[in-house]
ZAMARGU-4260 file (C-alpha; in steps of 0.2 Angstrom, whole numbers, plus 5000, padded with zeros to 4 digits):
<rodrens>
0) 5000/5000/5000 | 5007/5017/4995 | 5005/5031/5007 | 4998/5047/4997 | 5010/5062/4997
5) 5004/5076/5008 | 4995/5090/4999 | 5005/5105/4995 | 4999/5123/4993 | 5004/5125/4975
10) 4991/5135/4965 | 4980/5127/4953 | 4979/5135/4935 | 4963/5143/4934 | 4958/5135/4918
15) 4960/5118/4926 | 4949/5122/4941 | 4933/5117/4934 | 4940/5100/4929 | 4943/5095/4947
20) 4931/5083/4954 | 4926/5093/4969 | 4920/5106/4957 | 4909/5094/4947 | 4891/5095/4952
25) 4887/5079/4943 | 4897/5069/4956 | 4891/5063/4973 | 4894/5074/4987 | 4905/5061/4996
30) 4916/5060/4981 | 4918/5078/4979 | 4922/5081/4997 | 4935/5067/4997 | 4944/5075/4982
35) 4944/5092/4990 | 4950/5085/5007 | 4965/5077/4998 | 4971/5093/4990 | 4971/5103/5007
40) 4987/5106/5017 | 4986/5103/5036 | 4985/5122/5039 | 4971/5124/5027 | 4962/5109/5035
45) 4964/5117/5052 | 4958/5134/5046 | 4941/5125/5041 | 4938/5120/5059 | 4935/5139/5064
50) 4918/5148/5062 | 4927/5161/5051 | 4935/5151/5037 | 4948/5160/5027 | 4947/5159/5008
55) 4959/5147/4999 | 4963/5156/4983 | 4973/5143/4975 | 4958/5132/4974 | 4946/5146/4971
60) 4937/5142/4988 | 4928/5157/4995 | 4928/5164/5013 | 4915/5155/5023 | 4907/5161/5039
65) 4897/5150/5049 | 4882/5157/5059 | 4869/5169/5055 | 4855/5171/5067 | 4838/5167/5060
70) 4827/5162/5074 | 4811/5171/5068 | 4818/5180/5053 | 4836/5185/5048 | 4842/5194/5064
75) 4860/5198/5064 | 4878/5192/5060 | 4895/5196/5067 | 4906/5208/5058 | 4921/5197/5052
80) 4932/5213/5050 | 4928/5221/5066 | 4928/5206/5079 | 4912/5202/5088 | 4902/5217/5082
85) 4884/5214/5079 | 4877/5219/5062 | 4858/5220/5063 | 4847/5215/5048 | 4837/5230/5044
90) 4827/5225/5029 | 4822/5207/5034 | 4805/5202/5039 | 4803/5200/5057 | 4791/5186/5061
95) 4783/5182/5078 | 4795/5176/5091 | 4798/5157/5091 | 4786/5153/5105 | 4773/5163/5095
100) 4777/5153/5079 | 4774/5137/5089 | 4758/5144/5096 | 4750/5142/5079 | 4751/5123/5081
105) 4752/5124/5062 | 4768/5115/5055 | 4763/5119/5037 | 4763/5138/5040 | 4779/5137/5050
110) 4787/5128/5036 | 4782/5142/5024 | 4789/5155/5037 | 4806/5145/5037 | 4806/5145/5018
115) 4804/5164/5018 | 4818/5166/5031 | 4829/5155/5020 | 4825/5165/5005 | 4830/5181/5014
120) 4846/5174/5021 | 4850/5169/5003 | 4846/5187/4998 | 4858/5194/5012 | 4871/5182/5006
125) 4870/5189/4989 | 4872/5207/4995 | 4887/5203/5006 | 4893/5184/5006 | 4907/5189/5019
130) 4895/5196/5031 | 4880/5185/5029 | 4883/5166/5030 | 4872/5152/5025 | 4874/5141/5040
135) 4860/5148/5051 | 4859/5146/5070 | 4841/5141/5071 | 4829/5134/5077 | 4831/5133/5096
140) 4823/5117/5102 | 4827/5119/5121 | 4811/5114/5130 | 4802/5127/5140 | 4803/5118/5156
145) 4802/5133/5167 | 4795/5150/5162 | 4807/5160/5172 | 4821/5155/5159 | 4828/5171/5152
150) 4827/5165/5134 | 4809/5158/5135 | 4804/5167/5119 | 4818/5157/5109 | 4810/5140/5112
155) 4794/5132/5106 | 4786/5122/5120 | 4787/5113/5136 | 4782/5097/5126 | 4795/5088/5116
160) 4783/5082/5102 | 4776/5099/5098 | 4794/5106/5099 | 4800/5093/5087 | 4786/5095/5075
165) 4788/5114/5074 | 4807/5113/5073 | 4806/5100/5059 | 4794/5112/5049 | 4805/5127/5052
170) 4821/5118/5048 | 4813/5110/5032 | 4808/5127/5026 | 4826/5134/5030 | 4834/5119/5021
175) 4823/5120/5005 | 4816/5106/4994 | 4831/5101/4984 | 4836/5083/4988 | 4855/5087/4988
180) 4857/5106/4989 | 4853/5117/5004 | 4845/5133/5004 | 4853/5137/5021 | 4860/5125/5033
185) 4850/5125/5050 | 4858/5121/5066 | 4848/5115/5081 | 4852/5125/5097 | 4857/5121/5111
190) 4862/5103/5114 | 4856/5100/5128 | 4847/5101/5145 | 4849/5120/5144 | 4835/5130/5152
195) 4844/5142/5164 | 4854/5158/5162 | 4860/5160/5180 | 4877/5153/5181 | 4874/5145/5164
200) 4892/5141/5160 | 4896/5134/5178 | 4880/5126/5182 | 4876/5107/5179 | 4859/5100/5174
205) 4856/5085/5184 | 4848/5074/5171 | 4843/5056/5174 | 4842/5043/5160 | 4823/5043/5159
210) 4822/5062/5155 | 4838/5062/5144 | 4829/5050/5132 | 4810/5054/5135 | 4812/5073/5136
215) 4828/5081/5131 | 4833/5069/5116 | 4815/5068/5111 | 4815/5087/5106 | 4832/5086/5096
220) 4831/5069/5088 | 4815/5070/5076 | 4822/5085/5067 | 4839/5077/5064 | 4830/5061/5059
225) 4819/5070/5046 | 4834/5079/5039 | 4828/5096/5044 | 4844/5101/5053 | 4862/5099/5048
230) 4869/5098/5065 | 4868/5104/5083 | 4876/5118/5093 | 4883/5113/5110 | 4875/5122/5125
235) 4885/5132/5138 | 4880/5122/5153 | 4886/5105/5160 | 4875/5090/5160 | 4879/5078/5174
240) 4895/5088/5178 | 4902/5086/5161 | 4903/5101/5149 | 4892/5098/5134 | 4906/5104/5123
245) 4916/5088/5127 | 4901/5077/5129 | 4904/5061/5118 | 4885/5061/5115 | 4888/5073/5101
250) 4896/5059/5091 | 4889/5043/5099 | 4871/5048/5101 | 4867/5063/5089 | 4876/5056/5074
255) 4867/5039/5076 | 4850/5048/5073 | 4854/5050/5054 | 4864/5043/5040 | 4867/5061/5034
260) 4883/5070/5038 | 4881/5083/5052 | 4891/5098/5055 | 4891/5102/5074 | 4896/5119/5081
265) 4902/5125/5098 | 4893/5140/5105 | 4902/5157/5105 | 4917/5156/5117 | 4911/5138/5122
270) 4927/5129/5120 | 4936/5142/5131 | 4923/5140/5144 | 4929/5122/5147 | 4944/5129/5155
275) 4940/5147/5160 | 4923/5145/5167 | 4920/5126/5170 | 4938/5122/5175 | 4935/5104/5168
280) 4952/5104/5160 | 4967/5115/5166 | 4975/5114/5149 | 4967/5123/5134 | 4976/5111/5122
285) 4969/5096/5131 | 4952/5104/5131 | 4952/5108/5113 | 4957/5090/5109 | 4942/5084/5118
290) 4930/5096/5110 | 4936/5089/5093 | 4935/5071/5098 | 4918/5073/5106 | 4910/5078/5090
295) 4911/5097/5087 | 4917/5102/5070 | 4918/5121/5072 | 4926/5132/5085 | 4917/5148/5088
300) 4931/5157/5097 | 4941/5173/5096 | 4930/5182/5084 | 4936/5180/5066 | 4954/5176/5071
305) 4957/5158/5068 | 4976/5159/5072 | 4975/5155/5091 | 4964/5140/5087 | 4975/5133/5074
310) 4990/5135/5085 | 4981/5126/5099 | 4976/5111/5088 | 4994/5110/5081 | 5000/5109/5099
315) 4987/5095/5102 | 4993/5086/5086 | 5011/5087/5092 | 5007/5080/5109 | 4997/5066/5102
320) 4981/5071/5109 | 4972/5071/5092 | 4977/5064/5075 | 4976/5071/5058 | 4962/5058/5055
325) 4952/5067/5069 | 4955/5083/5060 | 4950/5075/5043 | 4934/5069/5050 | 4928/5086/5056
330) 4934/5094/5040 | 4924/5082/5030 | 4909/5087/5040 | 4912/5105/5036 | 4915/5103/5018
335) 4900/5092/5016 | 4888/5105/5021 | 4898/5118/5011 | 4896/5107/4996 | 4878/5105/4999
340) 4876/5124/5000 | 4884/5126/4983 | 4900/5133/4988 | 4911/5122/4976 | 4899/5123/4961
345) 4905/5135/4947 | 4888/5143/4947 | 4885/5142/4966 | 4871/5129/4965 | 4852/5131/4962
350) 4849/5143/4976 | 4863/5155/4971 | 4860/5173/4967 | 4844/5176/4977 | 4837/5193/4973
355) 4836/5206/4987 | 4819/5210/4981 | 4813/5196/4992 | 4817/5206/5008 | 4802/5213/5016
360) 4792/5209/5001 | 4773/5210/4999 | 4772/5191/5000 | 4782/5190/5016 | 4772/5204/5023
365) 4756/5194/5020 | 4764/5179/5027 | 4769/5188/5042 | 4752/5195/5045 | 4744/5178/5043
370) 4757/5170/5056 | 4754/5184/5068 | 4735/5181/5067 | 4737/5162/5069 | 4749/5165/5084
375) 4736/5175/5094 | 4729/5165/5109 | 4712/5170/5116 | 4715/5166/5134 | 4698/5172/5142
380) 4682/5179/5135 | 4669/5180/5148 | 4651/5184/5142 | 4658/5185/5124 | 4666/5202/5127
385) 4675/5199/5111 | 4674/5201/5096 | 4670/5220/5096 | 4657/5225/5084 | 4665/5238/5073
390) 4648/5245/5068 | 4645/5249/5086 | 4662/5255/5091 | 4663/5274/5087 | 4674/5279/5102
395) 4688/5268/5107 | 4702/5271/5121 | 4718/5261/5117 | 4728/5262/5133 | 4743/5255/5141
400) 4762/5256/5139 | 4762/5244/5123 | 4747/5252/5115 | 4758/5262/5103 | 4775/5253/5104
405) 4783/5237/5096 | 4798/5228/5101 | 4810/5217/5093 | 4822/5206/5103 | 4840/5200/5104
410) 4838/5187/5091 | 4826/5198/5080 | 4830/5210/5066 | 4826/5228/5065 | 4808/5230/5061
415) 4807/5237/5043 | 4791/5245/5047 | 4779/5245/5062 | 4760/5243/5064 | 4757/5245/5083
420) 4740/5240/5091 | 4735/5258/5090 | 4739/5259/5072 | 4730/5243/5068 | 4714/5248/5077
425) 4714/5265/5069 | 4716/5258/5052 | 4703/5245/5055 | 4690/5257/5061 | 4693/5271/5048
430) 4690/5289/5050 | 4672/5288/5057 | 4678/5282/5074 | 4687/5292/5087 | 4702/5282/5093
435) 4712/5290/5108 | 4727/5283/5116 | 4734/5285/5134 | 4751/5277/5139 | 4745/5276/5157
440) 4762/5279/5165 | 4765/5288/5181 | 4775/5304/5179 | 4785/5307/5194 | 4799/5318/5201
445) 4811/5311/5213 | 4817/5323/5227 | 4831/5318/5238 | 4825/5321/5256 | 4842/5325/5262
450) 4848/5338/5250 | 4831/5343/5243 | 4838/5341/5225 | 4828/5333/5211 | 4835/5319/5200
455) 4837/5328/5183 | 4844/5324/5166 | 4856/5336/5158 | 4857/5330/5140 | 4856/5315/5128
460) 4874/5309/5127 | 4883/5297/5138 | 4894/5312/5144 | 4878/5322/5150 | 4877/5315/5168
465) 4861/5315/5178 | 4862/5327/5193 | 4852/5333/5208 | 4845/5350/5204 | 4837/5363/5216
470) 4821/5372/5213 | 4805/5367/5206 | 4806/5351/5195 | 4805/5355/5177 | 4803/5342/5163
475) 4821/5337/5165 | 4817/5332/5182 | 4802/5322/5178 | 4802/5303/5174 | 4789/5292/5166
480) 4790/5276/5176 | 4785/5259/5169 | 4786/5243/5180 | 4787/5231/5166 | 4787/5214/5175
485) 4788/5211/5194 | 4796/5226/5202 | 4808/5230/5188 | 4806/5247/5181 | 4812/5259/5167
490) 4813/5278/5169 | 4810/5289/5154 | 4814/5307/5155 | 4800/5318/5151 | 4811/5332/5144
495) 4821/5322/5131 | 4812/5306/5130 | 4828/5296/5134 | 4830/5282/5147 | 4840/5283/5163
500) 4855/5272/5160 | 4873/5269/5166 | 4885/5256/5170 | 4883/5256/5189 | 4884/5275/5188
505) 4887/5288/5184 | 4870/5289/5176 | 4864/5298/5160 | 4850/5298/5148 | 4857/5293/5132
510) 4847/5277/5129 | 4833/5278/5116 | 4826/5261/5121 | 4830/5248/5134 | 4843/5237/5125
515) 4860/5230/5124 | 4869/5214/5129 | 4870/5222/5146 | 4853/5231/5149 | 4858/5246/5159
520) 4841/5254/5159 | 4834/5243/5173 | 4830/5250/5191 | 4819/5245/5206 | 4810/5256/5219
525) 4811/5250/5237 | 4798/5258/5248 | 4804/5262/5265 | 4794/5263/5281 | 4794/5282/5282
530) 4786/5283/5264 | 4801/5287/5255 | 4809/5276/5241 | 4826/5270/5237 | 4831/5268/5219
535) 4842/5253/5215 | 4851/5250/5199 | 4849/5233/5193 | 4857/5234/5176 | 4872/5222/5173
540) 4890/5223/5166 | 4903/5212/5174 | 4917/5201/5169 | 4905/5186/5172 | 4889/5191/5163
545) 4879/5177/5172 | 4882/5185/5189 | 4870/5198/5197 | 4879/5211/5207 | 4866/5217/5220
550) 4867/5232/5232 | 4870/5247/5220 | 4859/5261/5225 | 4857/5279/5218 | 4865/5292/5229
555) 4864/5311/5229 | 4879/5321/5236 | 4876/5339/5243 | 4883/5347/5228 | 4871/5337/5217
560) 4883/5324/5211 | 4873/5308/5207 | 4882/5291/5210 | 4879/5274/5217 | 4883/5267/5234
565) 4877/5254/5247 | 4859/5253/5254 | 4865/5263/5269 | 4872/5277/5258 | 4857/5277/5246
570) 4847/5293/5243 | 4829/5293/5251 | 4818/5300/5238 | 4801/5307/5240 | 4791/5300/5224
575) 4781/5315/5219 | 4767/5309/5207 | 4764/5323/5194 | 4753/5313/5183 | 4743/5297/5189
580) 4745/5286/5174 | 4732/5273/5180 | 4719/5287/5183 | 4722/5295/5166 | 4719/5278/5158
585) 4703/5275/5168 | 4697/5292/5163 | 4699/5288/5145 | 4691/5271/5147 | 4676/5279/5156
590) 4672/5290/5141 | 4674/5276/5128 | 4662/5263/5121 | 4676/5251/5119 | 4692/5250/5128
595) 4708/5240/5124 | 4722/5239/5137 | 4739/5234/5130 | 4751/5228/5143 | 4765/5216/5144
600) 4784/5214/5144 | 4799/5222/5135 | 4810/5208/5128 | 4826/5217/5135 | 4819/5220/5153
605) 4819/5208/5167 | 4825/5192/5158 | 4834/5188/5142 | 4850/5179/5138 | 4862/5179/5153
610) 4848/5184/5165 | 4833/5173/5172 | 4818/5180/5180 | 4813/5177/5198 | 4795/5180/5195
615) 4782/5179/5181 | 4771/5193/5188 | 4766/5207/5177 | 4773/5223/5184 | 4764/5232/5198
620) 4761/5248/5188 | 4753/5239/5174 | 4742/5229/5186 | 4737/5245/5194 | 4732/5252/5177
625) 4722/5236/5172 | 4713/5237/5189 | 4708/5256/5187 | 4703/5253/5169 | 4692/5239/5173
630) 4683/5248/5187 | 4680/5262/5175 | 4674/5251/5161 | 4671/5233/5165 | 4670/5228/5147
635) 4688/5232/5144 | 4698/5220/5133 | 4716/5216/5138 | 4729/5213/5125 | 4745/5205/5134
640) 4761/5205/5124 | 4774/5195/5132 | 4788/5182/5128 | 4783/5170/5142 | 4768/5165/5153
645) 4763/5180/5164 | 4754/5180/5181 | 4743/5194/5187 | 4731/5197/5202 | 4719/5206/5190
650) 4706/5195/5181 | 4702/5203/5164 | 4685/5198/5157 | 4693/5196/5140 | 4712/5192/5138
655) 4721/5190/5121 | 4739/5185/5122 | 4752/5188/5108 | 4771/5186/5108 | 4781/5201/5102
660) 4775/5197/5084 | 4784/5208/5073 | 4779/5222/5061 | 4761/5216/5059 | 4757/5214/5077
665) 4745/5229/5076 | 4735/5222/5061 | 4734/5205/5069 | 4728/5212/5085 | 4715/5223/5077
670) 4709/5209/5065 | 4706/5198/5080 | 4698/5211/5092 | 4685/5215/5078 | 4682/5198/5072
675) 4689/5198/5055 | 4701/5184/5061 | 4695/5171/5073 | 4708/5167/5086 | 4715/5150/5084
680) 4732/5150/5093 | 4735/5138/5107 | 4747/5139/5122 | 4763/5128/5120 | 4767/5129/5139
685) 4758/5129/5155 | 4753/5146/5162 | 4754/5143/5181 | 4743/5153/5193 | 4757/5160/5203
690) 4776/5158/5206 | 4772/5147/5221 | 4768/5133/5208 | 4786/5133/5202 | 4801/5125/5211
695) 4813/5136/5222 | 4825/5139/5208 | 4827/5136/5189 | 4841/5123/5192 | 4831/5107/5196
700) 4829/5099/5179 | 4819/5084/5186 | 4801/5088/5180 | 4795/5071/5187 | 4801/5076/5205
705) 4796/5094/5204 | 4780/5091/5195 | 4783/5103/5181 | 4775/5105/5164 | 4758/5098/5160
710) 4766/5081/5159 | 4768/5080/5178 | 4760/5096/5186 | 4745/5090/5197 | 4739/5107/5202
715) 4726/5118/5194 | 4735/5129/5180 | 4730/5147/5177 | 4729/5142/5158 | 4733/5124/5153
720) 4745/5118/5140 | 4735/5118/5123 | 4723/5131/5129 | 4715/5143/5117 | 4697/5150/5114
725) 4688/5153/5098 | 4673/5164/5093 | 4664/5149/5089 | 4661/5132/5097 | 4667/5114/5093
730) 4659/5098/5097 | 4668/5082/5098 | 4659/5066/5095 | 4660/5047/5091 | 4678/5044/5097
735) 4683/5027/5090 | 4698/5015/5088 | 4700/5002/5075 | 4705/4989/5088 | 4704/4988/5107
740) 4719/4977/5108 | 4736/4978/5099 | 4753/4971/5100 | 4769/4981/5104 | 4773/4982/5085
745) 4755/4986/5080 | 4746/5003/5075 | 4731/5011/5082 | 4720/5021/5071 | 4710/5034/5081
750) 4696/5044/5074 | 4684/5058/5081 | 4671/5069/5073 | 4673/5087/5076 | 4658/5099/5072
755) 4658/5118/5072 | 4642/5121/5081 | 4644/5140/5081 | 4640/5154/5069 | 4657/5158/5063
760) 4670/5149/5053 | 4685/5144/5064 | 4700/5133/5066 | 4701/5120/5080 | 4717/5112/5086
765) 4712/5094/5090 | 4724/5086/5102 | 4727/5068/5106 | 4734/5063/5122 | 4738/5046/5130
770) 4740/5040/5148 | 4748/5023/5153 | 4737/5017/5168 | 4750/5004/5175 | 4769/5005/5174
775) 4785/5000/5183 | 4790/5018/5181 | 4782/5035/5185 | 4772/5040/5169 | 4766/5057/5164
780) 4748/5062/5169 | 4745/5064/5150 | 4756/5065/5135 | 4753/5073/5118 | 4754/5060/5105
785) 4748/5070/5090 | 4737/5085/5084 | 4728/5091/5069 | 4723/5109/5065 | 4706/5109/5056
790) 4696/5124/5049 | 4677/5122/5048 | 4663/5133/5042 | 4648/5134/5053 | 4638/5118/5054
795) 4652/5108/5046 | 4659/5091/5053 | 4676/5084/5049 | 4682/5067/5054 | 4700/5069/5061
800) 4711/5053/5060 | 4726/5049/5070 | 4738/5035/5068 | 4748/5030/5083 | 4761/5016/5082
805) 4762/5006/5098 | 4780/5010/5099 | 4776/5028/5100 | 4769/5024/5118 | 4786/5017/5123
810) 4796/5024/5138 | 4814/5022/5143 | 4817/5007/5154 | 4831/5011/5166 | 4833/4992/5171
815) 4839/4987/5153 | 4844/5004/5146 | 4832/5003/5131 | 4815/5008/5125 | 4800/4997/5130
820) 4782/4996/5127 | 4774/4990/5143 | 4759/4978/5144 | 4746/4990/5150 | 4729/4999/5146
825) 4732/5015/5138 | 4719/5029/5139 | 4718/5039/5123 | 4710/5056/5125 | 4705/5070/5113
830) 4702/5087/5117 | 4705/5106/5115 | 4718/5107/5128 | 4727/5096/5141 | 4713/5100/5154
835) 4699/5101/5141 | 4697/5083/5136 | 4681/5080/5127 | 4682/5061/5123 | 4691/5046/5130
840) 4693/5028/5125 | 4706/5015/5130 | 4717/5002/5121 | 4725/4987/5128 | 4743/4985/5122
845) 4751/4968/5123 | 4768/4974/5127 | 4782/4968/5138 | 4782/4965/5157 | 4798/4972/5163
850) 4807/4958/5173 | 4813/4961/5191 | 4831/4969/5192 | 4845/4957/5193 | 4857/4965/5205
855) 4868/4950/5204 | 4874/4957/5187 | 4884/4973/5187 | 4872/4988/5188 | 4876/5005/5183
860) 4871/5016/5198 | 4864/5030/5188 | 4850/5019/5182 | 4840/5021/5198 | 4822/5023/5200
865) 4821/5037/5213 | 4833/5047/5223 | 4836/5060/5236 | 4850/5072/5237 | 4860/5063/5224
870) 4870/5072/5211 | 4875/5064/5194 | 4893/5067/5190 | 4906/5061/5177 | 4914/5044/5180
875) 4929/5049/5170 | 4932/5065/5161 | 4927/5057/5144 | 4914/5044/5148 | 4901/5038/5161
880) 4890/5045/5174 | 4891/5041/5193 | 4880/5044/5207 | 4887/5056/5221 | 4882/5063/5237
885) 4886/5082/5239 | 4888/5090/5256 | 4874/5079/5264 | 4869/5061/5264 | 4860/5055/5248
890) 4851/5039/5243 | 4846/5031/5227 | 4832/5017/5225 | 4832/5002/5214 | 4814/4996/5214
895) 4807/4978/5213 | 4824/4970/5213 | 4825/4951/5213 | 4836/4945/5227 | 4842/4927/5230
900) 4851/4927/5246 | 4866/4938/5241 | 4881/4935/5251 | 4892/4949/5244 | 4892/4967/5239
905) 4904/4974/5226 | 4905/4992/5220 | 4916/5004/5210 | 4918/5019/5221 | 4927/5035/5224
910) 4927/5050/5236 | 4929/5068/5231 | 4932/5075/5248 | 4944/5072/5262 | 4941/5058/5275
915) 4933/5041/5276 | 4915/5038/5270 | 4903/5024/5268 | 4891/5016/5255 | 4877/5007/5264
920) 4865/4995/5256 | 4848/4995/5264 | 4831/4986/5260 | 4814/4994/5259 | 4818/5012/5263
925) 4833/5023/5266 | 4833/5018/5284 | 4827/5000/5282 | 4837/4984/5286 | 4855/4986/5283
930) 4861/4973/5271 | 4879/4979/5269 | 4891/4993/5273 | 4906/4997/5262 | 4920/5009/5267
935) 4925/5022/5255 | 4943/5030/5257 | 4949/5046/5252 | 4955/5046/5234 | 4949/5059/5221
940) 4933/5062/5211 | 4940/5052/5197 | 4950/5039/5207 | 4938/5024/5207 | 4942/5008/5217
945) 4933/4992/5219 | 4927/4988/5236 | 4919/4971/5241 | 4911/4966/5258 | 4900/4952/5264
950) 4882/4955/5267 | 4875/4956/5285 | 4858/4948/5283 | 4854/4929/5280 | 4840/4923/5269
955) 4836/4939/5259 | 4826/4934/5244 | 4811/4939/5233 | 4807/4956/5226 | 4814/4970/5237
960) 4817/4989/5235 | 4836/4991/5237 | 4843/5008/5242 | 4861/5014/5241 | 4864/5027/5255
965) 4880/5038/5252 | 4888/5048/5265 | 4894/5065/5260 | 4907/5065/5246 | 4905/5047/5241
970) 4903/5042/5223 | 4897/5025/5215 | 4898/5020/5197 | 4893/5002/5197 | 4888/4989/5210
975) 4882/4971/5211 | 4874/4960/5225 | 4881/4942/5221
</rodrens>
């Protein structure tokens, strides 16, 4: 066998380029990529492992930049010539936020949206191929397990099936319909178990096997299997103590879901985090080697400068930590996707040369409006307050802080035009109606009680510092206060219209809107017993952006200098109300024959990337406004615009929810308020009644134990998963199945008749749920199996048909580490939400009976059935998961284990802390009969040793629950009772 000579960097004559195999579109992609790989030098190969891939002129290979944000429209890209500088798309269509797209429950529509976004990404690529790459970082499929997550608006649902259906539709639209070529190359974000921003790079998601497979993987896997994504992006967090950037699941699990070549990405800075934030490895060369070997093919580090990465990987090669075969494997993945994007075709492939005319085109505006309308969810409609009759509506009051405002978000582009709710209502009613608007914000002056000075603006630049002024408060000393969510407020100066801002002081009024990576326009009023208030700055800018720095309060010096200090140093302000916003809104409401109050969140305030929320409560000032308006006019309709579920103490008679839905928000709202559009959106996550229904913090990922999401929540939700009202009514009847008994390989056909019994045409989302009555494991209360969106004219009936494969009812069997369809009776339920079940039937499935555990065989400790205080941690840096006790005793349970007089106990154990520890085996409970005690000596968190001891009890046999009880610091990987 002859070893091929290494590639050289000799140029290829231009006339010969098109004759090279990698340039030939008629050859298979694999052959073209193999040809090109063989022509590259080592340095050229290494350069292709970076996000910013330099051109290779000698082969006429253009520059390639991975990563354009396209979550709900082309949003932004990084400036490759100016480091990590955000360049915002200012001509792209901004569709509803991702959670709004999913609220349509309409995969066909979402696929059209994805296709439109793909077209616009191509158009931007035509305008500037160096700036706008064709690998798009979307969709986000992280499950909306906890509504306090700062990035809630980026995901689709708390349910994995709905998430995967919408993600597959959006990804298919982005990818295009060509069997070989890609319109764009979508990447799923963020793999995996990522649903908190607080300490996101340092925290670890404790994820037991059941939820890894049934919940987390279930959101990612279908889109990969369907070819709707070309790879995944690793998340910032750790899972079971191991950074996702070095998790071998990227190769061993994710790549097993498809025969297609995947191109997996790091998140921005993620490879650095392995050493700098997570301290998993001390040596960055070692860390980079493991990033590559784990299955990531692109390093998104050091902005557009690939040289440091190349040097680090060369060091890894020189030290034998990786081989050139490892490099070739990753480069092959990168080249395959680039080939499918048409980068090596002489003409750029079938999607090349997209016209910029598609940007914000009339067709995309129409699609945007339709999507915004379908995404609207009518949460409540007492006494049929909605729709409003436009013929009887001559005087309308549109009140609230969002009545005449629209917002984009961090992953949204600049709105090319804006139709606010006020605009939409005025347009819908025309000139014959009088439409007035009141923002409803309190205007206050803040007088320092010590100095008598008023907090005042001095200009609109960052150099124009806010000061304390003497005398009567003019406009420069007046502030419009909005408590957006919870008690987090912004202060807008009445004199110049700018927001109070600053990086922990000094403060100024240079900000036109609350925005930025660090949102510096956020404040909190703290009421004092003497009636004064303190003003706390709660913007963020630190070296570690996940860390909240408390205790910065506004101070006023005797000479009027404004700064920050401790709570003890804080200025005590008299909050002088110059204009009562709620009273002003109520007065407008009292004089109108129709009232629309528009309230909600700002996507940059109180929660976004790098910052979670502590509460889902609507801001106090907005709740005061709603209460005053409803007292003045009980038939007021409320429009709530938010990126996540919201709680409030006020109970509106009519409540219409929308995400921040882009340029067409106002038209969609108006069409729905006045009945031109019948609301058909449905909630994709549970809206809890209060924060008390949520766990203490956002770090507990075990939704089974915490009772989170509709799958396991046993309380009464405010609004349930799948909920959404209509202006018409639907009757469900004659639910039937083709067979009452099927085998584990069989299929169940479920049909139900749905009739529109109302007087309006409307769309209903028919939802099919299942529940397994008996099981060895804890099963969901109900689980979405399928859904159909049907549109019916009044009086019409449609037969909705679902086909459910029995293996769709499978769950993960921890005793054998595989999927199993258990023998059981399964309830099949159809309805309009998880709580509004209209028809139920049952089917017997002749599945397996899970045998008792055989603990005489080596048992992996992480495959427990229940636990308390146990952490999941890496067994070795590279592979395996162990059970560990932290700073207190922990236990894990192995239920229904078959014991046959065991005489010995063997375990692979370690201890992460100093001193001796114990591993106990107990029966029936954590404090039950002691079967064995094994000593665990000091070693290290990865220093496992085998311990063996005799059992203490005679004649132990039959089915028993076995508990391992770990003293603090003890870790166990495997064990057996022989």
